[in-house]
C-alpha positions in Angstrom: -41.2 47.8 22.1 -41.8 45.8 18.9 -41.1 47.7 15.7 -44.1 48.1 13.5 -44.0 49.9 10.1 -46.6 52.5 9.2 -47.2 53.6 5.6 -49.7 56.4 5.1 -50.9 57.3 1.6 -51.0 60.9 0.5 -52.5 60.3 -2.9 -53.6 57.1 -4.6 -54.1 56.2 -8.2 -55.2 52.8 -9.4 -54.7 51.5 -12.9 -54.6 48.3 -14.9 -51.7 46.6 -16.6 -52.0 43.4 -18.6 -52.8 40.8 -15.9 -52.2 43.2 -13.0 -53.9 45.8 -10.8 -51.5 48.5 -9.8 -51.8 51.2 -7.1 -49.4 54.0 -6.6 -48.8 57.5 -5.3 -46.9 59.4 -2.6 -46.7 58.2 1.0 -45.0 58.8 4.3 -43.3 56.0 6.2 -42.4 55.5 9.8 -41.0 52.7 11.9 -43.1 52.9 15.1 -40.9 51.9 18.1 -37.6 52.5 16.4 -35.2 55.3 15.3 -33.8 53.1 12.6 -33.5 54.8 9.2 -36.2 53.3 6.9 -34.8 51.0 4.3 -37.5 50.2 1.8 -35.7 47.2 0.5 -36.8 45.4 3.7 -40.5 45.7 3.0 -42.9 43.1 1.8 -46.7 43.1 1.6 -48.8 40.4 3.2 -52.6 39.8 3.3 -54.1 37.8 6.2 -53.0 34.2 5.8 -51.0 35.0 2.7 -47.4 36.2 2.5 -46.1 38.3 -0.4 -49.6 38.8 -1.7 -48.5 41.9 -3.6 -45.3 43.3 -5.0 -44.2 46.7 -3.6 -41.6 49.1 -4.8 -40.6 52.6 -3.8 -39.3 55.7 -5.6 -36.1 55.6 -3.7 -34.5 53.3 -1.2 -34.5 55.7 1.8 -36.8 58.5 0.7 -36.7 62.1 1.8 -36.2 62.3 5.6 -38.6 64.4 7.6 -38.7 65.3 11.3 -39.8 62.6 13.8 -38.2 59.7 12.0 -40.7 60.0 9.1 -39.6 59.8 5.5 -41.4 60.9 2.3 -41.5 58.5 -0.6 -43.5 57.2 -3.5 -44.8 53.7 -3.8 -46.2 51.2 -6.2 -48.3 48.1 -5.4 -48.7 45.4 -8.1 -51.2 42.6 -7.7 -51.7 39.7 -10.1 -55.3 39.2 -11.3 -54.7 35.5 -11.5 -53.7 35.4 -7.9 -56.6 37.6 -6.9 -59.0 34.9 -8.0 -58.0 32.9 -4.9 -58.0 35.9 -2.5 -60.6 36.5 0.2 -63.2 39.1 -0.7 -61.7 41.6 1.7 -57.9 41.7 2.1 -56.2 43.9 4.6 -53.0 45.2 3.2 -50.2 44.5 5.7 -46.7 46.1 5.4 -44.0 43.9 7.0 -40.5 45.3 7.6 -37.7 42.8 7.9 -38.6 40.4 10.8 -41.0 42.8 12.4 -44.7 42.2 13.1 -47.2 43.4 10.5 -47.9 47.1 10.6 -50.5 49.4 9.2 -51.1 50.7 5.7 -53.4 53.8 6.0 -55.6 54.6 3.0 -55.4 58.3 3.6 -52.9 60.3 5.7 -55.4 63.1 6.2 -57.9 60.8 8.0 -55.4 59.5 10.5 -57.2 56.8 12.5 -60.7 57.1 11.0 -62.1 56.4 7.6 -64.7 58.0 5.4 -65.7 55.1 3.1 -63.5 56.2 0.2 -62.6 53.8 -2.5 -60.3 53.8 -5.6 -61.2 53.3 -9.2 -62.9 49.9 -9.7 -61.2 47.6 -12.2 -63.7 45.2 -13.8 -62.5 42.1 -15.5 -64.2 38.7 -16.3 -67.2 39.6 -14.0 -64.9 40.5 -11.1 -64.5 43.9 -9.5 -61.2 44.8 -7.9 -60.4 48.0 -6.0 -58.9 49.5 -2.9 -61.1 50.8 -0.2 -60.9 52.6 3.1 -62.2 50.8 6.2 -63.8 52.7 9.1 -60.4 52.6 10.7 -58.7 54.0 7.7 -56.9 50.8 6.7 -56.1 50.1 3.1 -58.0 47.0 2.0 -58.0 45.3 -1.4 -61.5 44.0 -2.4 -62.1 41.2 -4.9 -65.7 40.3 -5.5 -68.2 39.6 -8.2 -69.2 42.8 -10.1 -72.6 44.4 -9.5 -74.6 46.9 -11.5 -73.5 49.8 -9.3 -69.8 49.4 -10.1 -70.3 51.0 -13.5 -70.6 54.7 -14.3 -74.2 54.2 -15.2 -74.9 52.5 -11.9 -73.2 55.2 -10.0 -75.2 57.9 -11.9 -78.5 56.1 -11.0 -77.6 56.1 -7.3 -76.8 59.8 -7.4 -80.0 60.7 -9.1 -82.0 58.5 -6.7 -80.4 60.1 -3.7 -81.5 63.6 -5.0 -85.1 62.4 -5.7 -85.3 60.8 -2.2 -85.4 64.3 -0.7 -89.0 64.6 -1.8 -89.8 61.6 0.5 -88.4 63.3 3.6 -90.7 63.1 6.6 -92.4 59.9 5.5 -92.3 57.0 8.0 -90.8 54.3 5.8 -89.8 50.9 7.1 -87.8 48.7 4.7 -87.6 45.0 5.0 -85.6 42.4 3.0 -83.7 39.1 3.1 -80.5 37.9 1.5 -79.4 40.1 -1.3 -83.0 41.3 -1.6 -83.5 38.1 -3.5 -85.3 35.8 -1.1 -88.7 35.6 0.5 -88.8 32.8 3.1 -86.9 33.8 6.2 -87.8 35.8 9.3 -88.2 39.1 7.5 -91.0 37.9 5.2 -92.8 36.2 8.1 -92.7 39.4 10.1 -93.6 41.5 7.1 -96.9 39.6 6.6 -97.7 39.8 10.3 -97.2 43.6 10.2 -99.3 44.0 7.0 -102.0 41.9 8.6 -101.9 44.3 11.6 -102.4 47.3 9.4 -98.9 48.7 9.1 -99.1 50.1 5.5 -95.8 51.9 5.9 -93.8 48.6 5.7 -92.2 47.7 2.4 -90.5 44.6 1.3 -87.6 44.7 -1.2 -87.4 41.6 -3.4 -86.9 40.2 -6.9 -90.6 39.8 -7.7 -89.8 37.2 -10.3 -88.9 34.5 -7.8 -91.5 31.7 -7.3 -91.9 32.5 -3.6 -93.8 35.7 -4.3 -95.7 34.7 -7.4 -98.7 33.4 -5.5 -98.8 35.9 -2.7 -102.1 37.4 -1.7 -102.6 40.9 -3.2 -102.6 42.5 0.3 -98.9 41.5 0.6 -97.9 42.2 -3.0 -99.0 45.8 -2.9 -96.1 46.8 -0.7 -93.4 44.8 -2.5 -90.7 46.9 -4.2 -88.8 45.5 -7.1 -85.1 45.0 -6.3 -82.8 47.5 -8.0 -85.7 49.6 -9.4 -85.6 53.4 -9.1 -88.1 53.2 -6.4 -85.9 50.8 -4.4 -83.0 53.2 -4.6 -85.2 56.2 -3.7 -86.7 54.5 -0.7 -83.3 53.2 0.4 -81.9 56.8 0.7 -85.2 58.1 2.2 -85.6 55.3 4.8 -84.2 55.5 8.4 -85.8 52.3 9.7 -84.5 48.9 8.4 -85.7 45.5 9.6 -84.0 42.5 8.0 -82.9 38.9 8.5 -79.6 39.9 7.1 -77.0 42.6 7.8 -78.0 46.1 6.7 -75.4 45.8 3.8 -78.0 43.6 2.0 -80.4 46.5 1.6 -78.9 47.2 -1.9 -76.3 44.9 -3.3 -73.7 43.4 -1.0 -70.4 45.2 -0.6 -71.4 48.1 -2.8 -68.5 50.6 -3.2 -70.5 53.9 -3.7 -69.5 56.4 -1.0 -73.0 57.8 -0.5 -74.4 54.3 0.0 -71.6 53.4 2.5 -72.1 56.7 4.3 -75.9 55.9 4.5 -75.3 52.5 6.0 -72.7 53.6 8.6 -74.1 57.1 9.4 -76.1 58.4 12.3 -79.9 58.5 12.7 -80.7 54.9 11.5 -82.8 52.4 13.4 -81.9 48.8 12.5 -83.5 45.6 13.7 -81.6 42.4 12.9 -84.0 39.5 12.8 -81.3 36.8 12.1 -81.6 34.3 9.3 -80.6 31.5 11.7 -79.6 31.1 15.3 -76.1 32.6 15.6 -74.9 30.6 18.5 -72.3 28.9 16.3 -69.1 30.6 15.2 -68.1 33.1 17.9 -68.8 36.7 17.2 -65.3 37.9 18.0 -64.3 36.7 14.5 -62.9 39.3 12.1 -65.4 38.0 9.5 -68.4 38.6 11.7 -67.9 42.3 12.4 -71.1 43.1 10.4 -73.2 41.5 13.2 -71.7 43.7 15.9 -73.5 46.7 17.3 -73.1 50.0 15.4 -72.9 52.8 17.9 -73.6 55.4 15.2 -77.2 54.2 14.9 -80.1 55.8 16.7 -81.3 52.3 17.6 -79.7 48.9 17.0 -81.5 45.7 18.0 -80.9 42.0 17.5 -83.4 39.1 17.9 -82.1 36.1 19.8 -83.5 32.8 20.9 -82.4 32.5 24.5 -80.5 33.9 27.4 -77.5 31.8 26.3 -77.5 33.4 22.8 -78.0 36.8 24.3 -74.9 36.4 26.5 -73.0 35.5 23.3 -73.9 38.9 21.8 -73.2 40.7 25.0 -69.8 39.1 25.6 -68.5 39.1 22.0 -70.5 41.8 20.0 -70.4 44.7 22.5 -74.1 44.7 23.0 -76.1 45.6 26.1 -79.1 43.6 27.4 -81.5 46.3 26.2 -80.1 45.8 22.6 -81.5 42.3 22.4 -85.0 41.0 21.8 -85.1 37.6 23.5 -88.1 36.4 21.5 -87.1 33.6 19.2 -86.9 33.8 15.4 -90.0 34.8 13.4 -89.3 32.1 10.8 -89.6 29.3 13.4 -93.3 30.2 13.9 -94.3 28.2 10.8 -91.5 25.6 10.7 -92.7 22.0 10.6 -91.8 18.6 9.2 -93.9 16.0 7.4 -94.7 12.8 9.3 -93.1 10.7 6.5 -89.9 12.8 6.2 -87.1 10.6 5.0 -84.5 12.8 3.3 -80.8 13.0 4.3 -79.9 16.7 3.6 -76.3 17.7 3.2 -75.8 21.4 3.7 -72.5 22.9 5.1 -72.1 26.6 5.7 -70.5 29.2 3.4 -66.7 29.6 3.3 -66.1 33.2 2.4 -62.4 32.8 1.8 -63.2 30.3 -1.0 -65.7 32.4 -2.8 -63.4 33.7 -5.5 -61.7 30.3 -5.9 -65.2 28.7 -6.3 -66.0 31.1 -9.1 -62.9 29.9 -11.0 -63.2 26.2 -10.3 -65.6 25.1 -7.6 -64.4 21.5 -7.7 -61.0 22.6 -6.4 -62.4 24.1 -3.2 -62.4 22.6 0.3 -66.2 23.1 0.3 -66.6 20.8 -2.7 -64.4 18.1 -1.1 -66.4 18.3 2.1 -69.6 17.7 0.2 -68.0 14.6 -1.2 -66.9 13.4 2.2 -70.4 13.9 3.6 -72.0 12.1 0.7 -69.6 9.2 1.0 -70.5 8.8 4.7 -74.1 7.8 3.8 -74.6 4.0 3.4 -75.2 2.9 -0.1 -78.7 1.7 0.6 -79.6 5.2 1.7 -78.0 7.1 -1.1 -81.3 7.6 -2.8 -82.5 9.6 0.2 -79.6 12.2 -0.2 -80.3 15.8 -1.1 -77.3 18.1 -1.5 -78.0 21.8 -0.9 -75.2 24.3 -1.3 -75.3 27.3 0.9 -77.2 30.3 -0.8 -74.0 32.4 -0.9 -72.1 29.8 -3.0 -75.0 28.1 -4.7 -74.6 30.1 -7.9 -71.1 28.8 -8.4 -72.6 25.3 -8.9 -74.8 26.2 -11.8 -74.0 24.0 -14.7 -72.2 21.4 -12.5 -73.4 17.9 -12.6 -71.4 16.5 -9.6 -73.4 14.2 -7.4 -75.9 13.7 -10.1 -79.6 14.0 -9.2 -78.8 14.5 -5.6 -77.8 18.1 -6.2 -80.6 20.6 -5.7 -80.8 24.4 -6.4 -83.7 25.1 -4.1 -86.1 28.0 -4.4 -87.3 27.4 -0.9 -85.2 25.8 1.8 -88.2 25.8 4.1 -90.1 23.3 1.8 -87.0 21.1 1.4 -86.5 20.8 5.2 -90.1 19.7 5.7 -88.9 16.3 4.4 -85.6 16.2 6.4 -85.0 13.2 8.6 -81.2 13.8 9.0 -79.1 16.9 8.4 -75.3 16.5 7.8 -73.6 19.9 8.2 -70.4 21.5 9.6 -71.2 24.8 11.5 -74.3 26.0 9.6 -77.1 27.6 11.6 -79.5 25.5 9.5 -78.8 22.9 12.1 -81.0 24.8 14.5 -83.8 24.9 12.0 -83.6 21.2 11.2 -83.5 20.1 14.8 -86.4 22.4 15.7 -88.5 20.5 13.1 -87.6 17.2 14.7 -84.7 16.0 12.5 -81.4 14.6 13.8 -78.2 16.4 13.1 -74.7 15.1 12.4 -71.8 17.6 12.5 -68.6 17.2 10.4 -65.9 19.0 12.4 -62.9 17.5 10.5 -61.8 20.9 9.1 -62.6 22.8 12.4 -59.1 24.1 13.2 -58.4 25.2 9.6 -61.8 27.0 9.3 -61.5 28.8 12.6 -58.0 30.0 11.5 -59.7 31.7 8.5 -62.3 33.2 10.7 -59.6 34.9 12.7 -57.5 34.7 15.8 -59.3 33.5 18.9 -62.4 32.5 16.9 -64.1 29.3 18.2 -67.3 27.4 17.9 -69.9 28.2 20.6 -71.0 24.6 20.2 -68.6 22.0 21.8 -68.7 18.4 23.0 -70.6 19.5 26.1 -73.5 21.3 24.4 -73.8 20.1 20.8 -77.2 18.7 20.0 -76.1 15.9 17.8 -73.0 13.8 17.0 -69.9 15.8 16.3 -67.4 13.9 14.1 -63.7 14.4 13.7 -62.9 11.5 11.4 -64.5 9.8 8.4 -65.1 6.6 10.4 -66.9 8.6 13.1 -69.0 10.4 10.4 -70.1 7.1 8.8 -71.0 5.6 12.1 -72.9 8.7 13.2 -75.0 8.8 10.0 -75.8 5.1 10.3 -76.9 5.4 14.0 -78.8 8.7 13.6 -80.9 8.1 10.5 -84.5 7.0 11.3 -84.1 7.3 15.0 -85.9 9.7 17.4 -84.0 12.7 18.8 -82.0 11.8 21.9 -83.2 13.3 25.2 -79.8 14.7 25.9 -79.8 16.5 22.5 -83.2 18.0 23.2 -82.1 19.3 26.6 -79.0 20.9 25.1 -80.9 22.4 22.2 -83.6 24.0 24.4 -80.9 25.7 26.4 -80.0 27.6 23.2 -83.5 27.8 21.6 -86.0 28.4 24.4 -89.2 29.2 22.5 -91.5 26.5 20.9 -94.9 28.1 21.1 -95.2 29.6 17.6 -95.5 33.2 19.0 -92.1 34.6 18.2 -93.4 37.2 15.7 -95.9 38.5 18.3 -93.1 38.9 20.8 -91.0 40.8 18.2 -93.9 43.1 17.4 -94.3 44.0 21.0 -90.7 44.9 21.2 -90.9 47.1 18.1 -93.8 49.0 19.7 -91.8 49.4 22.9 -88.9 50.9 20.9 -91.1 53.2 18.9 -90.3 51.5 15.5 -94.0 51.0 15.0 -97.0 52.5 16.8 -99.4 50.4 18.8 -102.7 49.6 17.1 -104.4 48.8 20.3 
């Protein structure tokens, strides 16, 4: 049996030193699978894909021995803030003992194998929040992300007061809808919201930043049930609601990766009904990825449903996300009901997907990221006489990092509406983005850059793979710069190939503009909404 170290925290205190985040306290240590006396000089701390990510020291070399091969000790973790800028957002803390495999670092000895959404003090520096948190499996994880308004004492107080006021709304049948970060209004959630309002469902509310252009010209009948993002009403309805329908994971119902324990308990607790509409067809990166756990079924919920576009995509969720056939609405995406392309569309759109592991590095210097280099490679693949047709669209979750940048000149666009941009798309160049399905649905050709495929799949996690491959990809898949240049030249201005159309329709079955109607029928069947018939 392989030796695996286990460190379980008894008490945890986090503090800040100049340039460092430190965490320390008492702990117990055991070498699972060995009777060897624990020698703390043999420990190092790794993060996934990063060795020696943190310094660790102990109160004494061997600690105080306890029965069962356990020893009692104190520990101190020290993490450089400069290094943290290049960390992933979530970093599992992995203790390694000598030449052993990585073991487990438990956030709290008292919780054993389960977590209770605890978190440490939050250190905020230069717009970044750094803290240790407890996963649902009680694993110690170091979080590094952009700060949000709820990381402060004032934000925490607002949440607590809203949670108390929400008790007055108990018994109301509230349905909350929203899109990415409660900041967009153009994906499946907004399409379905308007359909529900048209049908007379006045208990449906849409959370959004009402200052964005997409909602400025909305008809009053839709505006009356909009709730301003981060308002007191937003917080109250969040705590009162037990039915969420969204094109994003439920974490987007407030601010993403919020640390507040009451919010985390709300999002992971029992009694919720959640319908995931998808923001794009998810038959792309396999759902067994460690970075895609948010899309897997939550068995704590009263009801958990996911919209898919075909039997093939349904099988993906069944095989890799632990879902049952009855958990899936095979209806097609609501946003596709109104997707179209202009007859004279002539733009070459470059839009690769988000790389979560580069988010912090992008904030520090976006031009040093692999994402930025890939954009350059895609741009260079376009023939010079077509360069004036190029539009470069960064993924929404990294777009803010490009504000103030002037790379690629006038080709770079910060779009308020991706739907409007793609109405003029003749050719999309991407890597593994689900936007490929949207573009092809409208009639555009797609070229895939798979030159970084192995490296990216490694970041997604062991055994992760693309669901698309050479046998089912609905466009040209390129693994060299020469292939990419050739594919762009041969695809621009040409009709979609019959073989690509056939492959695409195996994954996206519905093309009748009635996806929203099918979703509403499913919602009635599941008791989320009542029939108006």
